C-alpha positions in Angstrom: -111.4 -30.7 -15.9 -111.0 -28.9 -12.4 -111.7 -29.8 -8.7 -115.9 -29.8 -8.7 -115.2 -27.2 -6.0 -114.3 -24.8 -7.9 -117.3 -23.0 -8.8 -118.3 -22.2 -4.8 -114.5 -21.6 -4.3 -114.6 -19.1 -6.3 -117.6 -17.6 -4.5 -115.9 -16.7 -1.2 -112.6 -14.5 -0.8 -110.3 -17.4 0.7 -107.4 -17.4 3.8 -104.4 -18.6 3.4 -104.6 -22.0 4.7 -108.1 -22.3 1.9 -105.9 -20.9 -0.6 -103.1 -23.6 0.3 -105.7 -26.8 0.2 -107.1 -25.6 -3.9 -103.4 -25.6 -4.5 -103.1 -28.9 -3.4 -106.6 -30.4 -4.9 -105.4 -28.5 -8.6 -102.3 -30.6 -8.0 -103.5 -33.4 -6.8 -105.9 -33.4 -10.4 -102.8 -32.4 -12.6 -99.7 -34.4 -11.3 -97.9 -34.4 -14.8 -98.8 -30.9 -15.4 -97.8 -28.9 -11.7 -95.3 -28.7 -9.1 -95.2 -27.1 -6.1 -92.9 -25.0 -5.3 -91.2 -22.2 -2.1 -89.5 -19.3 -3.2 -88.6 -18.7 0.3 -89.9 -17.2 4.0 -92.1 -14.5 5.0 -90.9 -12.0 8.4 -93.1 -14.6 10.5 -91.1 -17.7 8.9 -94.2 -19.2 6.7 -93.0 -20.3 3.7 -93.9 -18.9 0.6 -95.4 -20.8 -2.1 -95.9 -21.4 -5.5 -96.9 -23.4 -8.2 -95.8 -23.8 -11.8 -97.7 -24.9 -14.2 -96.5 -26.2 -17.8 -96.4 -29.1 -20.5 -93.6 -31.8 -21.6 -90.6 -30.0 -23.2 -87.3 -28.6 -22.6 -85.9 -25.0 -22.8 -89.2 -23.1 -22.9 -89.7 -20.0 -21.8 -90.8 -18.6 -18.6 -93.9 -16.2 -17.3 -93.5 -15.2 -14.0 -96.7 -13.6 -12.2 -97.3 -12.7 -8.4 -100.1 -11.8 -6.3 -101.3 -9.9 -3.1 -98.3 -7.8 -2.6 -100.3 -5.5 -0.3 -102.4 -7.7 1.9 -105.8 -6.1 1.2 -105.8 -6.2 -2.5 -107.7 -9.9 -2.2 -109.0 -9.6 -5.2 -105.7 -9.9 -7.1 -105.9 -13.3 -5.2 -108.9 -14.9 -6.4 -107.6 -13.1 -9.9 -104.2 -15.6 -10.0 -105.5 -18.3 -9.1 -108.6 -18.1 -11.7 -105.3 -17.8 -14.4 -103.8 -20.6 -12.9 -107.3 -22.5 -13.2 -107.4 -21.2 -16.9 -103.6 -22.4 -17.5 -104.4 -26.2 -16.8 -108.1 -26.5 -18.5 -107.7 -24.3 -21.6 -103.7 -25.4 -22.1 -103.3 -22.8 -24.5 -100.1 -21.7 -23.2 -98.6 -24.3 -22.3 -96.6 -25.6 -25.4 -94.6 -22.3 -25.2 -94.2 -21.5 -21.7 -93.9 -22.8 -18.4 -96.0 -20.6 -15.6 -94.9 -19.4 -12.5 -97.4 -18.1 -10.1 -97.4 -17.0 -6.3 -100.8 -16.3 -5.9 -100.3 -14.5 -2.1 -96.5 -12.9 -2.0 -97.2 -11.4 1.5 -98.4 -14.2 3.3 -98.2 -12.5 6.7 -100.4 -9.7 5.7 -102.8 -11.0 3.7 -103.4 -13.4 7.1 -103.1 -10.1 9.2 -106.7 -8.8 6.8 -108.8 -11.4 7.4 -107.7 -12.1 11.4 -107.1 -8.7 12.6 -107.1 -5.7 10.0 -109.0 -6.1 6.8 -107.9 -2.9 4.9 -103.3 -3.6 5.7 -101.3 -2.8 2.9 -97.7 -3.6 4.4 -95.5 -7.0 5.8 -95.8 -7.4 9.1 -92.2 -7.3 10.0 -91.1 -5.2 13.0 -88.7 -2.0 12.1 -85.9 -1.0 14.6 -86.6 1.6 16.8 -90.0 2.5 16.0 -93.5 1.4 17.2 -95.1 1.1 13.7 -95.4 -2.5 12.0 -94.3 -3.1 8.0 -92.3 -2.6 5.0 -94.7 -1.5 1.9 -92.7 -4.7 -0.2 -93.4 -2.8 -3.0 -91.1 -0.1 -2.6 -88.6 -1.9 -1.4 -86.7 -3.5 -4.8 -84.0 -2.2 -5.1 -83.9 -1.1 -8.6 -85.1 3.2 -8.1 -85.1 2.6 -4.7 -85.7 5.1 -2.0 -87.1 8.3 -4.9 -90.6 9.9 -5.6 -93.4 8.0 -4.7 -92.3 6.5 -0.8 -91.7 7.0 2.1 -88.7 6.7 5.0 -91.5 7.5 7.5 -92.1 3.6 9.7 -95.8 4.6 10.1 -97.1 5.2 6.7 -99.0 2.7 4.4 -95.5 3.6 1.4 -92.5 2.8 4.1 -89.4 1.2 2.0 -87.7 0.2 4.4 -84.5 0.8 6.0 -82.7 0.0 2.8 -83.4 -1.6 -0.3 -84.1 -5.9 -0.3 -84.2 -5.0 3.3 -87.6 -7.4 3.9 -87.2 -10.9 3.3 -89.9 -11.4 1.0 -88.5 -8.9 -1.1 -84.8 -11.2 -0.9 -86.9 -14.1 -1.1 -88.4 -13.1 -4.4 -85.7 -11.8 -6.1 -83.4 -14.4 -5.4 -86.0 -16.9 -6.8 -86.8 -15.0 -10.0 -82.8 -14.4 -10.8 -82.6 -18.0 -11.1 -84.9 -18.1 -14.2 -82.7 -17.7 -16.7 -85.5 -18.1 -19.8 -87.9 -14.9 -18.3 -89.9 -13.7 -21.2 -92.8 -12.2 -19.2 -93.3 -10.7 -15.8 -96.6 -9.2 -14.0 -97.6 -8.4 -10.6 -101.1 -8.2 -9.9 -102.2 -5.1 -7.6 -105.8 -3.4 -7.4 -107.7 -1.4 -7.4 -107.9 0.9 -10.6 -108.1 0.1 -14.2 -104.2 -0.1 -15.6 -101.9 -2.3 -17.0 -98.8 -0.5 -16.9 -95.2 -1.0 -17.6 -92.2 0.6 -16.4 -91.5 3.6 -15.1 -92.6 3.9 -12.1 -89.9 5.8 -10.5 -89.4 8.5 -12.9 -91.7 10.0 -16.0 -88.9 8.9 -18.7 -90.5 5.8 -20.9 -88.2 3.1 -21.0 -86.1 2.0 -24.2 -87.8 -1.0 -24.9 -91.4 0.6 -24.3 -92.9 0.8 -28.2 -93.3 -3.4 -27.7 -94.4 -3.1 -24.1 -96.8 -0.9 -25.6 -97.8 -3.1 -28.7 -98.1 -5.7 -25.9 -100.1 -3.8 -23.7 -102.2 -3.0 -26.0 -103.3 -6.6 -26.4 -104.0 -6.7 -23.0 -106.2 -3.8 -23.2 -108.3 -5.5 -26.0 -108.3 -8.8 -24.5 -109.7 -7.8 -21.3 -112.5 -5.3 -22.9 -113.7 -7.6 -24.7 -115.0 -9.8 -21.2 -116.8 -7.0 -19.3 -116.3 -3.8 -21.7 -114.2 -2.6 -18.8 -111.3 -0.1 -21.0 -107.9 -0.1 -18.9 -105.9 2.4 -19.4 -102.2 1.8 -20.1 -98.5 3.0 -20.5 -95.9 3.5 -18.0 -96.9 3.7 -14.1 -95.3 7.0 -13.1 -97.7 8.4 -15.8 -100.8 6.3 -15.8 -101.6 6.7 -12.3 -98.3 7.9 -9.8 -94.4 8.0 -9.1 -94.0 4.8 -7.2 -90.1 4.1 -6.7 -88.3 0.6 -5.4 -91.3 -1.3 -7.5 -91.9 -5.0 -8.5 -91.9 -4.4 -12.0 -89.0 -1.6 -12.3 -86.9 -4.2 -10.9 -88.1 -6.8 -13.3 -87.3 -4.6 -16.4 -84.4 -2.7 -14.6 -82.3 -5.4 -12.7 -82.7 -8.3 -15.3 -84.1 -7.3 -18.5 -87.2 -9.0 -18.6 -89.5 -7.5 -21.7 -92.1 -7.2 -21.0 -92.9 -6.6 -17.5 -96.0 -5.2 -16.2 -98.4 -4.3 -13.4 -102.1 -4.8 -13.8 -104.5 -2.6 -11.2 -108.5 -4.9 -11.4 -110.6 -2.5 -11.5 -112.8 -2.3 -8.4 -112.7 -2.0 -4.5 -110.3 -2.9 -1.5 -113.1 -4.7 -0.1 -115.1 -5.9 -3.3 -118.5 -8.1 -2.9 -117.3 -11.8 -4.1 -119.9 -11.5 -6.7 -116.6 -9.6 -8.3 -114.6 -12.9 -8.1 -115.2 -14.3 -11.4 -115.7 -11.3 -14.0 -113.1 -9.9 -12.6 -110.8 -13.0 -13.0 -112.3 -13.7 -16.5 -111.4 -9.8 -18.0 -107.5 -10.2 -16.4 -106.9 -13.6 -17.5 -108.4 -12.4 -21.3 -105.6 -9.7 -21.3 -102.7 -12.4 -19.3 -103.8 -15.0 -22.6 -104.1 -12.1 -25.7 -100.7 -10.8 -24.2 -98.8 -13.7 -23.6 -99.9 -15.4 -26.1 -98.8 -12.3 -28.6 -95.3 -13.5 -27.8 -95.6 -16.9 -29.1 -92.7 -17.3 -31.5 
């Protein structure tokens, strides 16, 4: 059972207040299986909200997912909310895993894309000594920071920040994830492409655990293809898409040792029609459920 308004909800791209309202409705329906958590605050002092999804039971492994790190990637937000809905309606994975999902990580930037500039990417942090605003949060993570695929120019869309983990959003999420003691799977949901990728981003070298991550990526690829026929490219992000340093997936794997850690690039374009929301959300859910399910002991 899910809120009656779900079908209508997935017919449009929600604002952040609408996301919060939907989460409230979900949690009212499933009070025994959901909890609100906050990872911290944005630069503009908005709390970053997540939802924990679980069944009863102790010492389960954990899955962490975040979306909306790049503000203009609206399809990632709706895809993450669809995952929330499916986890609660199907419950196929909740006996084995607790899920922590942050549907809108870059809250300030996401709000800005709804109110001012649709294609804004970064957060809304002021940069000392420069009139250009914002840090690319997916270049601000400490592991591999400052290398290829990031910029030291505050006016660039890939500005990495003045120092590693300098943005409050990055500090918040890294501090929160580090408290999870049994994290078994990490996913950062992006747009746009058709890719399901592992570390590394900052180098073309393959990580030590690449064979295991490739196995899981192949399962995700098959699950995704089963829905709409889209075949997502798989491999390390440096080799599949481009060099990028200071990224979430490298931090989760390189700093915390989370195997597997992935980035998915949802197929499509930044300004997608609402008719894409459910078809693409369904294929991302298929890839996530298959790949996480493959880790059952």
